C-alpha positions in Angstrom: 10.5 15.2 25.8 12.8 14.0 28.6 16.4 15.3 28.5 17.8 11.7 28.4 16.0 10.9 25.1 17.5 12.1 21.8 16.2 12.1 18.3 19.0 10.4 16.3 19.5 9.3 12.7 18.2 5.9 11.5 20.6 3.0 11.4 19.9 -0.4 9.8 20.8 -2.1 13.0 17.7 -0.5 14.6 15.3 -2.4 12.4 14.4 -5.2 14.9 13.7 -2.6 17.6 11.7 -0.4 15.3 9.5 -3.4 14.3 9.1 -4.2 18.0 8.0 -0.6 18.8 5.5 -0.7 16.0 4.0 -4.0 17.1 3.8 -2.8 20.7 2.0 0.3 19.6 -0.4 -0.9 16.9 0.6 -4.5 16.1 -2.7 -5.9 17.3 -4.5 -4.3 14.4 -1.5 -3.8 12.0 1.0 -6.6 12.6 4.3 -5.5 11.1 6.8 -8.1 9.7 10.5 -7.2 9.4 10.4 -8.3 5.8 7.6 -5.7 5.0 9.5 -3.0 6.9 12.6 -3.6 4.8 10.7 -3.9 1.5 9.0 -0.5 2.1 12.0 1.3 3.5 15.6 0.3 2.9 14.8 -1.7 -0.2 12.6 1.1 -1.7 14.5 3.3 -4.1 12.6 6.3 -2.8 13.8 5.7 0.8 16.5 8.2 2.0 18.1 7.3 5.4 18.2 11.0 6.1 14.4 11.0 6.2 14.2 8.4 9.0 14.9 9.1 12.6 14.5 7.4 15.9 14.0 8.4 19.5 16.6 6.7 21.6 16.7 6.5 25.4 19.8 7.1 27.5 20.2 3.4 27.8 20.2 2.9 24.0 16.7 1.6 23.6 14.6 2.7 20.6 11.4 4.3 21.9 10.0 5.6 18.6 10.7 6.3 15.0 9.5 8.3 12.0 10.0 7.7 8.2 9.6 10.6 5.8 10.0 10.2 2.0 10.2 12.1 -1.2 10.2 10.7 -4.7 13.8 10.0 -5.7 13.0 8.6 -9.1 10.1 9.3 -11.5 6.8 7.7 -10.4 5.9 6.8 -13.9 4.4 9.7 -15.9 3.7 11.6 -12.6 7.4 12.3 -12.5 9.2 13.3 -9.2 6.0 14.9 -7.7 8.1 17.9 -6.6 5.2 19.5 -4.8 4.9 16.9 -2.1 6.6 14.5 0.4 5.2 11.9 2.7 5.2 11.0 6.3 5.3 7.2 5.7 5.1 5.9 9.2 5.5 7.0 12.8 5.1 5.1 16.1 6.1 5.5 19.8 6.5 2.8 22.4 3.2 2.9 24.5 5.1 3.3 27.8 6.9 6.4 26.3 3.8 8.1 24.8 2.5 11.5 25.8 6.0 12.8 26.5 6.6 14.7 23.3 8.5 12.0 21.4 5.9 11.7 18.6 5.8 15.4 18.1 9.6 15.7 18.0 9.9 12.8 15.5 7.2 14.3 13.3 9.0 17.7 13.3 12.2 16.0 12.1 10.3 14.3 9.3 8.7 17.6 8.3 12.1 19.3 8.4 13.4 16.7 6.0 10.6 17.6 3.6 11.2 21.3 3.9 15.0 20.8 3.3 14.0 19.2 -0.1 11.5 22.0 -0.9 8.5 19.7 -0.7 5.6 22.0 0.3 2.9 19.4 1.0 3.4 16.9 3.8 1.0 14.0 3.1 0.3 11.2 5.6 0.9 7.9 4.0 0.2 7.0 0.4 3.9 7.2 -0.5 5.5 4.9 -3.0 5.9 1.5 -1.3 3.3 2.8 1.3 2.3 1.2 4.6 -1.0 3.1 4.8 -3.1 5.1 2.3 -3.7 7.6 5.0 -4.4 7.6 8.8 -6.2 4.6 10.3 -9.6 6.0 11.3 -10.7 5.6 14.9 -7.2 5.5 16.3 -5.3 8.1 18.5 -3.3 9.0 15.4 -6.3 11.0 14.1 -6.3 13.3 17.1 -2.5 13.5 17.1 -2.2 14.7 13.5 -5.3 17.0 13.7 -3.7 18.8 16.7 -0.6 19.4 14.6 -2.4 21.2 11.8 -3.1 18.3 9.4 -6.3 18.6 7.5 -8.1 15.3 7.6 -10.8 14.5 5.0 -12.3 11.7 3.0 -12.3 8.0 3.5 -10.5 5.1 1.9 -11.1 1.5 2.8 -9.5 -1.9 2.8 -12.1 -4.5 2.0 -12.3 -8.2 2.9 -14.3 -11.4 2.3 -14.1 -15.1 2.9 -13.7 -17.2 -0.2 -15.5 -20.2 1.3 -18.3 -21.2 -0.9 -17.7 -18.5 -3.5 -19.5 -19.1 -6.8 -19.3 -17.1 -10.0 -22.5 -15.1 -10.4 -24.7 -15.9 -13.4 -24.4 -12.3 -14.6 -20.6 -12.6 -14.7 -20.8 -15.9 -16.5 -23.0 -14.3 -19.1 -20.5 -11.5 -19.6 -17.7 -14.0 -20.1 -19.8 -15.9 -22.7 -20.4 -12.6 -24.6 -16.7 -12.0 -25.1 -15.2 -15.2 -26.5 -12.4 -13.1 -28.1 -11.1 -12.2 -24.6 -9.1 -14.3 -22.2 -9.0 -13.4 -18.5 -6.1 -15.4 -17.0 -2.8 -15.0 -15.3 -0.2 -13.4 -17.5 2.7 -15.5 -18.7 6.4 -15.1 -19.1 7.0 -13.2 -22.2 3.9 -10.9 -21.8 5.7 -8.4 -19.6 6.2 -5.9 -22.5 2.5 -6.2 -23.5 1.5 -5.4 -19.9 3.8 -2.3 -19.8 2.6 -1.1 -23.1 -1.0 -1.3 -21.8 -0.1 0.5 -18.6 1.8 3.2 -20.4 -1.4 4.0 -22.4 -4.1 3.5 -19.7 -2.4 4.0 -16.3 0.9 5.7 -16.9 1.5 7.1 -13.4 1.8 5.3 -10.1 0.2 2.0 -11.3 2.7 1.8 -14.2 5.5 2.6 -11.8 4.5 0.1 -9.1 3.7 -2.8 -11.5 6.9 -2.2 -13.4 8.9 -2.5 -10.2 7.1 -5.6 -9.0 7.5 -7.4 -12.4 11.2 -6.4 -12.8 12.3 -7.0 -9.2 10.1 -9.9 -8.1 9.6 -11.5 -11.5 6.0 -11.9 -10.6 4.2 -11.7 -14.0 2.1 -14.7 -13.1 0.7 -12.7 -10.2 -1.0 -10.3 -12.6 -4.4 -11.4 -13.9 -4.7 -10.1 -17.4 -7.5 -9.3 -19.8 -6.0 -10.5 -23.1 -7.0 -10.2 -26.7 -4.5 -11.8 -29.0 -1.1 -10.3 -28.2 -2.6 -7.3 -26.4 -3.2 -6.8 -22.7 -6.4 -4.8 -22.2 -6.8 -5.0 -18.4 -5.0 -6.2 -15.3 -5.4 -7.0 -11.6 -2.4 -7.4 -9.4 -2.8 -10.4 -7.1 -1.0 -11.5 -3.9 -1.0 -14.8 -2.0 1.2 -16.5 0.6 3.7 -17.6 -2.1 4.1 -14.1 -3.7 7.6 -12.7 -3.7 6.2 -9.2 -3.2 4.3 -8.3 0.0 1.5 -6.2 -1.6 -0.5 -3.7 0.5 -3.5 -6.0 0.4 -1.7 -8.7 2.4 0.5 -6.3 4.5 -1.7 -6.5 7.6 -2.9 -10.1 7.4 -1.4 -12.5 9.9 0.7 -15.4 8.6 -1.0 -18.8 8.9 -4.7 -19.5 8.8 -6.8 -18.3 7.3 -4.5 -18.3 4.3 -4.7 -14.7 3.0 -4.5 -13.2 -0.4 -5.3 -9.9 -2.0 -5.8 -7.7 -5.0 -4.9 -4.2 -5.9 -4.8 -2.3 -8.1 -6.9 -3.3 -11.1 -8.1 -1.6 -14.2 -9.3 -1.9 -17.8 -8.4 -0.1 -21.1 -11.0 2.5 -22.0 -12.1 0.4 -25.1 -13.4 -2.4 -23.0 -15.0 -0.5 -20.1 -18.8 -0.5 -19.6 -19.4 -4.1 -20.6 -19.3 -5.8 -17.2 -15.7 -6.9 -17.7 -14.5 -5.2 -14.5 -16.7 -7.5 -12.4 -15.6 -10.4 -14.6 -12.0 -9.6 -14.0 -12.6 -9.4 -10.3 -14.5 -12.8 -10.4 -11.6 -14.5 -12.2 -9.1 -13.0 -9.6 -11.3 -14.5 -6.8 -11.5 -17.9 -8.5 -7.8 -17.9 -9.2 -6.8 -17.1 -5.6 -9.2 -19.6 -4.2 -7.6 -22.2 -6.5 -4.2 -21.3 -4.9 -5.7 -22.1 -1.5 -6.5 -18.6 -0.4 -9.2 -18.6 2.2 -9.6 -14.9 2.8 -9.1 -12.1 0.3 -8.4 -8.4 0.9 -8.7 -5.4 -1.5 -6.6 -2.4 -0.4 -7.1 1.4 -0.7 -10.4 1.8 -2.5 -13.5 4.0 -2.4 -15.4 1.7 -4.7 -17.5 -0.1 -2.0 -20.5 -0.6 -4.3 -18.5 -2.2 -7.1 -16.6 -4.6 -4.9 -19.6 -5.2 -2.7 -21.4 -6.8 -5.6 -19.1 -9.8 -5.1 -19.4 -9.8 -1.3 -16.5 -7.6 -0.2 -17.1 -5.4 2.9 -15.1 -2.7 4.6 -12.4 -4.1 6.9 -10.2 -1.0 7.7 -10.9 2.7 7.1 -8.4 5.5 6.6 -8.5 9.3 6.4 -6.4 11.4 4.0 -4.3 14.0 5.8 -1.9 16.7 4.8 -0.6 20.1 5.8 1.7 22.8 4.5 5.2 21.6 5.0 6.6 25.1 4.7 5.1 26.0 8.1 7.3 24.7 11.0 
């Protein structure tokens, strides 16, 4: 790294430059909005400014940055996840790459994890994550592999156009067999029923994330529910251009046309699994978003290609899981 470039602590005033660096580096594929950066960093209760650093040139320009995180509050029933921390994001201005900046920034992020006794450094997948791993087919794969990160497995973001979508006959038959169930957007006053369901069926990260979204964004109507009487038995978290929370499924869609929406996560109570209601819930989510004017729909961070493929979703972006022992410098 050049002697006139220093790794310095993050300051909020750097945010516009950080966003510009990201977009210069990978914005063609992953266009970053300042609102998303703020939501997933300075507005995230798990963000610690000490875990963020920037590479600053002698003339003051930001040339790169890295954000590392640890859980600072319990992630639902998973607790503080004291065995791990995350490298949430890292990028270097293209004109300054291959000069050691990325390696220096990554070392500082790993030092932050070691200082907090987190022994696993995981790439992405943090609370309020940008990526579920490393984007496959990018130089980042080689960069992290060369620094001792073990890369394995695939996760996908899926996508389909909603033009001409029709509910399959098999889904209509499932809905007709369960007249005691409603699949619809949840309503004000059903927040507690949703949380009771999540506490029982998905008490970890999904409970934590949905709890935050509902409490902070007040977006209960963006949760598609499977409802029987007063009980919630399933959910799908939806996003659209009017959502007050930028969900991961719409993080990398470009504003404008086509109007984008998304889903993730979704799940059912054990008692109603195995009856085709998962596909029915997905269908109702598609129909609902199409009714809101969504033209293209994304499902983020999944390995269930066959399940979603039954309704026409195909792989759009692919990621690799990566981690290393943070105890080793």
